[in-house]
N, C-alpha and C positions, 0 to 999 in steps of 0.2 A: 094453529098458527103460533109461532114463537117470535116474540118481539125482543130485540136486543138493543140495549141503550148504547149509544155511541159515546156518550160523555166520558166514561172511564178511559176509553182508548184515546180520546182527545186530550184529557188531562195528563196522561202518561207521556204522550208525544210532546206536549207543551213543556212539561218538566224536563224531558230529555233535551229538547231544543234549548231551553234556558241554561241547562248545565253545560251543553256544548259551547254556547256563546261565552259563558263565564270561563270555561277552560281555555278557549282560544284567545280570549283577551289577556289571560294570565301569562300566556307564552311570551308575549312581548316583554314581560318583566325579566326574562332570562336572556335578553339580547347580548349582554356582556357575559363573557365566559368567566365565571368565578374560578379561582384557583383553590385547590385544597392541598394541604401539606402531604408529602410522601417521604418515605425513608430513602428510596433510590429511584433512579430513572435509567433508561437504556443508554443515556449519554454520559453517565458518571465516569466511566473509564477514559473516554475521549477527552473529557474536560479537565483531567488531572493537571494538565499543563497550565491552565488559566485559573485554577482554584485560588492562588494567591491574589489575583486581581479581584475575584468575586468577594473575597473576605477582607479586603482592606477596610480600615475604619473610616468613618465619615467625619469630617470636620464640621460640626454644627454651626459654628459662627460664620463660615464661608457661604452658607446657603442663602444668606440675605442678599448677596450680590448675584445670585444665579437667576438669569432671566431667560425667557423664550428666545430673545434675540441672540444671546450668547450661545445657547444650545443650537440654534439654527446655523450660526457661524461654524460651529464644530461639525455639524452635519455636512455643511458645504465643503469644508476642508477634506473630510473623509470621502465625500462623494466624488471628488476630483481624482482620487486614486483609481487607476484602471482596475477592472475586475479581473481576478485570476484565482481560480479554484485551488484550494489546498486541502489535502486529506486530513491534516491535523489542525487543531485549533491553534492559531497564532497569538502570541502575546502582543500587547500594544507596542512594545519596543520593536518587535519583528515587523509589524505593520508599518511603523514609521520608517524603518530601514529599507524594506523591500520595495521593488517598483510596482508590485501588484498586490491586491488583497481581495479576499472573498467576503461574503456577508458575515461570516462568523468573526473574522478578524476585525472588520470595521465596527461591528456591534460591540465587541469586547473593548476595543479602543475607546469608543464613545462612553460605554459604561464606566470605564476607569476614569476618564476625564470628568464625568459628572460626579462620581463619588469623591474625587479629589477636590471638587469645588462645592462639596457639601450637599449634593442632591440626596434627598430621602425619597422613599416610595418609588424606587426604580427596580426594574426586573429585566434580566436578560431572557428573552423569550425564543423558544424554538417552536416552529409550527410550519404552516404553509401560507404562502403569499395569497393564494386563492385555493379553494377546494379542489380545483382541477389541476393544480400544479403537480408535476411529477416528482419534484424533489422538495426537501424541507428547506426552510429559510430561517434566518436569525435576525432579530431586531431587538430594540430596547423599548420598554414601556415606562412612562414616567407619569405619576399622578401628582399634580401640583394643584392644591386646593381642591376644587370640585371637578376639575377637568383631567382626563387621562389622555396622554399623547402617545402616538406611535412614532418612534424615532427610527427611521430606516435609512442609514447613510449609504446603502448600496443602491437603492432605487429612487428615493425621494431627495429633494433639495432642502426641504423644511420639515418641521414637525407637523403632524396632522392630528387633530383631536379625533377621538373615536367617533364623534358625531359627524365629522366631515368625510369619513371613509366610506367607500361604496360597501353596500351590504355584502356579506360573505367574503370580505377580504381580511387578510391577516388573521388566520385561524390558528389560535395557540394550541400547542400540545403540552409543552413543559415550560416552566419558568424557574429562574434561579435568582436569589437575592441573598447575598452574603453566604452564610452556611445553609440557608434554607432552600429546599427544593419543593416544587409544586407541580401538580398535574392539573390541566384545565378540565373543569367539569362541564363538558359540552357534548351534546349528542353527535356532533360532527367530529369528535375527537377520534382520530384514526386508531390510537392506542387502545381506546375503550372497545373498539370493534374486534380486536385481536383475541 
C-alpha cells in the first residue's frame, strides 16, 4: 500500500489561489489608461490643418481664472452647434463660421479656448465613445488638481470626472498635447491589436 500526502498539493493550490487574488486586485490599479509618448500616429497627416492650434503657447497667468463653470459654459456653447460630419479636421475659426460641426471640430475648438485661457494638462483625445462604437470619437481631457475630466462638447452638456463615467466609456487610443503625441497603454486599445 502506498500512502500519498495531500498537504503538498494543498499548499501549491493555496499559493496559486493567493497569487491569483493578488493579480486580480492589482488589475484595478490600471483602470485609467496611461499614455506613453510616440513619434507618430495614424492621424498625423489628417491633423496637419490643426497643428497650429495644438502648439499654441499657454498663458500661465490666465489659468487662475479658469474654473469648471467656465469650461461647462464653453461646452454648452459648442454642444448647441448641430452635428455635421466632416472628412477633414476643422479649425476653430471654421467651426465658429460653419452652421454644423463634428466631434473633431468641436473638441479642437474647446482645446483652443482652454489653451487661450491658460489651461494646463489638457489633451485632445481620439478613441471610442464605447468599446462597441463603430467609429472613432474625439474629446478633450483635462486634469485639474487631482481630478481628470472628460470634456465632450458633441455628446455631453458638462464636464464629467473620470470617476463619474460609466465603466468602459471613452476608450482612448491616441492623445495630443502641444507637439507631443501619445498612445494609450490599454488592453482594449484597438491599435495594439493590429
